[in-house]
KOLBA-905566 format. One line per 3 residues: for each residue x, y, z of N, C-alpha, C. Coordinates in nm, 3 decimals. Layout:
X,Y,Z,X,Y,Z,X,Y,Z; ...
This chain:
-14.750,14.831,-7.224,-14.781,14.973,-7.238,-14.671,15.045,-7.179; -14.634,15.154,-7.238,-14.526,15.250,-7.168,-14.562,15.295,-7.044; -14.456,15.309,-6.959,-14.488,15.347,-6.829,-14.595,15.485,-6.816
-14.672,15.476,-6.758,-14.769,15.593,-6.726,-14.716,15.695,-6.621; -14.696,15.806,-6.646,-14.666,15.910,-6.549,-14.795,15.949,-6.484; -14.826,15.903,-6.360,-14.947,15.943,-6.279,-14.965,16.072,-6.248
-14.854,16.147,-6.227,-14.876,16.279,-6.203,-14.940,16.368,-6.322; -14.883,16.346,-6.448,-14.925,16.396,-6.556,-15.075,16.340,-6.588; -15.093,16.223,-6.573,-15.218,16.179,-6.605,-15.332,16.236,-6.501
-15.305,16.243,-6.386,-15.404,16.311,-6.294,-15.422,16.444,-6.326; -15.314,16.520,-6.365,-15.325,16.657,-6.409,-15.419,16.669,-6.531; -15.409,16.580,-6.633,-15.494,16.581,-6.747,-15.627,16.549,-6.712
-15.661,16.477,-6.604,-15.795,16.443,-6.562,-15.867,16.569,-6.508; -15.791,16.684,-6.481,-15.872,16.794,-6.440,-15.904,16.877,-6.568; -16.033,16.883,-6.578,-16.091,16.952,-6.698,-16.145,17.100,-6.678
-16.178,17.162,-6.774,-16.239,17.301,-6.752,-16.377,17.301,-6.737; -16.433,17.195,-6.751,-16.577,17.172,-6.743,-16.619,17.097,-6.610; -16.711,17.158,-6.533,-16.743,17.096,-6.413,-16.800,16.956,-6.446
-16.882,16.946,-6.532,-16.959,16.818,-6.564,-16.848,16.713,-6.577; -16.736,16.740,-6.658,-16.642,16.644,-6.688,-16.559,16.614,-6.563; -16.524,16.726,-6.479,-16.459,16.703,-6.356,-16.527,16.606,-6.260
-16.653,16.610,-6.271,-16.739,16.523,-6.180,-16.744,16.381,-6.227; -16.699,16.344,-6.346,-16.699,16.225,-6.411,-16.555,16.162,-6.422; -16.474,16.239,-6.481,-16.323,16.178,-6.508,-16.250,16.164,-6.391
-16.232,16.267,-6.302,-16.134,16.248,-6.190,-16.181,16.135,-6.094; -16.317,16.130,-6.050,-16.357,16.027,-5.962,-16.340,15.876,-6.027; -16.370,15.874,-6.159,-16.335,15.744,-6.229,-16.197,15.705,-6.225
-16.108,15.796,-6.264,-15.965,15.783,-6.257,-15.911,15.735,-6.106; -15.961,15.804,-6.009,-15.921,15.784,-5.868,-15.964,15.644,-5.818; -16.094,15.609,-5.868,-16.159,15.486,-5.811,-16.129,15.364,-5.898
-16.115,15.379,-6.015,-16.132,15.263,-6.116,-16.026,15.246,-6.224; -15.929,15.341,-6.225,-15.820,15.339,-6.330,-15.730,15.208,-6.311; -15.699,15.170,-6.187,-15.607,15.071,-6.177,-15.676,14.929,-6.193
-15.810,14.932,-6.196,-15.897,14.803,-6.233,-15.875,14.781,-6.384; -15.865,14.875,-6.462,-15.857,14.861,-6.608,-15.750,14.784,-6.660; -15.786,14.707,-6.768,-15.690,14.637,-6.848,-15.611,14.730,-6.922
-15.505,14.703,-6.985,-15.413,14.773,-7.042,-15.470,14.862,-7.164; -15.544,14.776,-7.261,-15.619,14.855,-7.367,-15.707,14.971,-7.313; -15.779,14.924,-7.203,-15.869,15.037,-7.135,-15.784,15.152,-7.088
-15.678,15.127,-7.022,-15.598,15.240,-6.968,-15.530,15.318,-7.097; -15.496,15.242,-7.201,-15.461,15.328,-7.315,-15.562,15.412,-7.368; -15.683,15.362,-7.387,-15.804,15.443,-7.436,-15.819,15.563,-7.338
-15.799,15.539,-7.213,-15.828,15.642,-7.116,-15.727,15.763,-7.155; -15.609,15.728,-7.158,-15.500,15.829,-7.172,-15.518,15.905,-7.302; -15.558,15.813,-7.422,-15.600,15.878,-7.537,-15.713,15.972,-7.538
-15.826,15.933,-7.465,-15.927,16.013,-7.436,-15.895,16.146,-7.396; -15.799,16.151,-7.303,-15.787,16.275,-7.219,-15.695,16.382,-7.322; -15.653,16.326,-7.431,-15.592,16.415,-7.542,-15.681,16.503,-7.610
-15.817,16.467,-7.594,-15.924,16.537,-7.670,-15.957,16.667,-7.593; -16.030,16.755,-7.662,-16.086,16.891,-7.604,-16.204,16.854,-7.516; -16.221,16.954,-7.420,-16.339,16.937,-7.333,-16.479,16.939,-7.403
-16.491,17.025,-7.503,-16.628,17.008,-7.579,-16.645,16.871,-7.642; -16.529,16.815,-7.698,-16.555,16.683,-7.769,-16.574,16.577,-7.659; -16.519,16.580,-7.538,-16.548,16.484,-7.439,-16.678,16.502,-7.376
-16.730,16.634,-7.374,-16.874,16.655,-7.321,-16.969,16.598,-7.419; -16.943,16.611,-7.548,-17.061,16.555,-7.639,-17.041,16.420,-7.636; -16.933,16.347,-7.616,-16.940,16.203,-7.613,-17.004,16.151,-7.474
-16.959,16.208,-7.355,-17.012,16.165,-7.234,-17.166,16.196,-7.229; -17.211,16.304,-7.296,-17.352,16.329,-7.299,-17.434,16.259,-7.410; -17.370,16.171,-7.477,-17.421,16.083,-7.577,-17.478,16.180,-7.707
-17.421,16.297,-7.732,-17.469,16.370,-7.830,-17.410,16.333,-7.955; -17.290,16.273,-7.969,-17.221,16.223,-8.069,-17.153,16.105,-8.021; -17.111,16.017,-8.131,-17.040,15.897,-8.083,-16.885,15.929,-8.072
-16.836,15.857,-7.977,-16.673,15.871,-7.958,-16.604,15.826,-8.093; -16.490,15.884,-8.103,-16.417,15.848,-8.238,-16.366,15.710,-8.258; -16.350,15.641,-8.142,-16.304,15.496,-8.157,-16.397,15.409,-8.077
-16.392,15.273,-8.112,-16.485,15.182,-8.025,-16.423,15.171,-7.892; -16.294,15.182,-7.871,-16.238,15.178,-7.738,-16.267,15.287,-7.646; -16.274,15.408,-7.710,-16.300,15.505,-7.621,-16.461,15.515,-7.592
-16.544,15.468,-7.686,-16.687,15.460,-7.672,-16.724,15.358,-7.559; -16.648,15.254,-7.548,-16.661,15.145,-7.450,-16.618,15.202,-7.311; -16.503,15.274,-7.314,-16.461,15.324,-7.193,-16.567,15.440,-7.135
-16.624,15.518,-7.221,-16.712,15.614,-7.176,-16.834,15.553,-7.122; -16.881,15.439,-7.186,-16.993,15.368,-7.135,-16.967,15.303,-6.984; -16.844,15.269,-6.971,-16.810,15.211,-6.849,-16.804,15.324,-6.758
-16.738,15.426,-6.785,-16.731,15.547,-6.693,-16.875,15.592,-6.656; -16.967,15.601,-6.753,-17.094,15.638,-6.712,-17.159,15.537,-6.623; -17.140,15.415,-6.645,-17.192,15.321,-6.549,-17.156,15.325,-6.418
-17.006,15.338,-6.402,-16.949,15.337,-6.264,-16.976,15.453,-6.179; -16.987,15.578,-6.251,-17.006,15.701,-6.183,-17.159,15.711,-6.141; -17.259,15.667,-6.222,-17.385,15.686,-6.203,-17.438,15.595,-6.084
-17.362,15.505,-6.048,-17.403,15.414,-5.932,-17.388,15.476,-5.823
């Protein structure tokens, strides 16, 4: 995987919706380094989507656009809800 700019990635974790901020940033801070390379790539890709799209996926209103992002969201929900 190409080198990840951690500063840009952390900045991208800051979202405009409180609900997303409570899920994405803690997951990034606590679990990102534990992810394998494809999971890290899916996380970076996921951050490129808009807040309304992310919110609908996280709230399970609509499926995520790729199986990798869907699996990552499931993992995030599991880790943060504990």
